[in-house]
C-alpha positions in Angstrom: -61.6 140.0 126.2 -61.6 136.2 126.2 -59.7 134.1 128.7 -57.1 133.0 126.1 -56.5 136.6 125.0 -56.1 137.6 128.6 -53.6 134.8 129.2 -51.6 135.7 126.1 -51.6 139.4 127.1 -50.5 138.6 130.6 -47.7 136.2 129.3 -46.5 138.9 126.9 -46.4 141.4 129.7 -44.0 139.3 131.8 -41.2 139.7 129.3 -41.6 143.5 129.2 -42.8 143.7 125.6 -46.1 143.0 123.8 -45.8 143.1 120.0 -44.1 146.4 119.5 -45.6 147.8 122.7 -43.4 147.8 125.7 -44.9 147.3 129.2 -43.9 149.0 132.4 -45.2 149.0 135.9 -47.3 151.9 137.1 -44.8 153.0 139.7 -42.1 153.2 137.1 -44.4 155.2 134.7 -45.2 157.7 137.5 -41.5 158.2 138.2 -40.6 158.7 134.5 -43.8 160.2 133.0 -42.1 163.1 131.2 -39.6 160.9 129.5 -42.3 158.4 128.5 -44.5 161.1 127.0 -41.5 162.5 125.0 -40.9 159.0 123.7 -44.5 158.5 122.7 -44.9 161.9 121.2 -41.6 162.1 119.3 -40.8 158.5 118.5 -44.3 157.0 118.2 -43.6 154.6 121.1 -46.5 152.7 122.6 -46.6 151.7 126.3 -48.7 149.2 128.2 -49.0 150.2 131.9 -49.3 147.3 134.3 -50.7 147.3 137.8 -49.7 144.4 140.0 -48.5 142.6 136.8 -51.8 142.9 135.0 -52.5 145.2 132.0 -54.2 148.4 133.3 -53.8 151.2 130.6 -51.9 152.2 127.6 -50.2 155.3 126.4 -50.2 155.7 122.6 -49.5 158.6 120.2 -52.4 160.9 119.6 -52.2 160.1 115.9 -53.3 156.5 116.7 -56.6 157.9 118.0 -57.3 160.2 115.1 -57.0 157.7 112.3 -60.1 156.7 110.3 -60.0 153.3 111.8 -59.9 154.7 115.4 -62.8 157.0 114.7 -65.0 154.0 113.8 -64.9 152.7 117.4 -65.6 156.0 119.1 -67.8 155.6 122.1 -71.0 157.5 122.2 -71.9 158.0 125.9 -75.7 158.7 125.4 -76.2 155.7 123.2 -74.1 153.5 125.5 -76.1 154.6 128.5 -79.4 153.9 126.7 -78.1 150.4 125.8 -77.1 149.6 129.3 -80.3 150.9 130.8 -82.3 148.8 128.3 -80.3 145.7 129.2 -80.8 146.3 132.9 -84.5 146.9 132.4 -84.7 143.5 130.6 -83.8 141.7 133.8 -86.7 140.4 135.9 -86.9 141.9 139.4 -85.7 139.7 142.2 -88.2 138.1 144.4 -88.1 139.4 148.0 -86.0 137.1 150.2 -84.8 135.1 147.2 -81.1 134.4 146.9 -79.4 135.3 143.6 -77.6 132.0 143.7 -80.8 130.0 144.3 -82.4 131.9 141.4 -79.5 131.1 139.1 -79.7 127.4 140.1 -83.5 127.4 139.5 -83.1 129.1 136.1 -80.5 126.5 135.0 -82.9 123.6 135.3 
């Protein structure tokens, strides 16, 4: 998520609504979970949960996750793990006693 997207999301959360998705603090969600699940299940409501004023999670109707569009972005754990492992393997090993900051400075030149 870009910085500008994060800023817009945070700004939208301060007024309690983001698009047609309302936001509520985690403590409030914990206290009213049953009512919230009913609202999501029966009325199709969407809820953004905030923690310390920042977006943390969302509750959406199950139907939103089973649409053809949602299936396109399904995460495949094995493929993701392989991609992360390949990315990590591409990094050069650190030199003993070398500071990561010094190495970054040296590589920037």
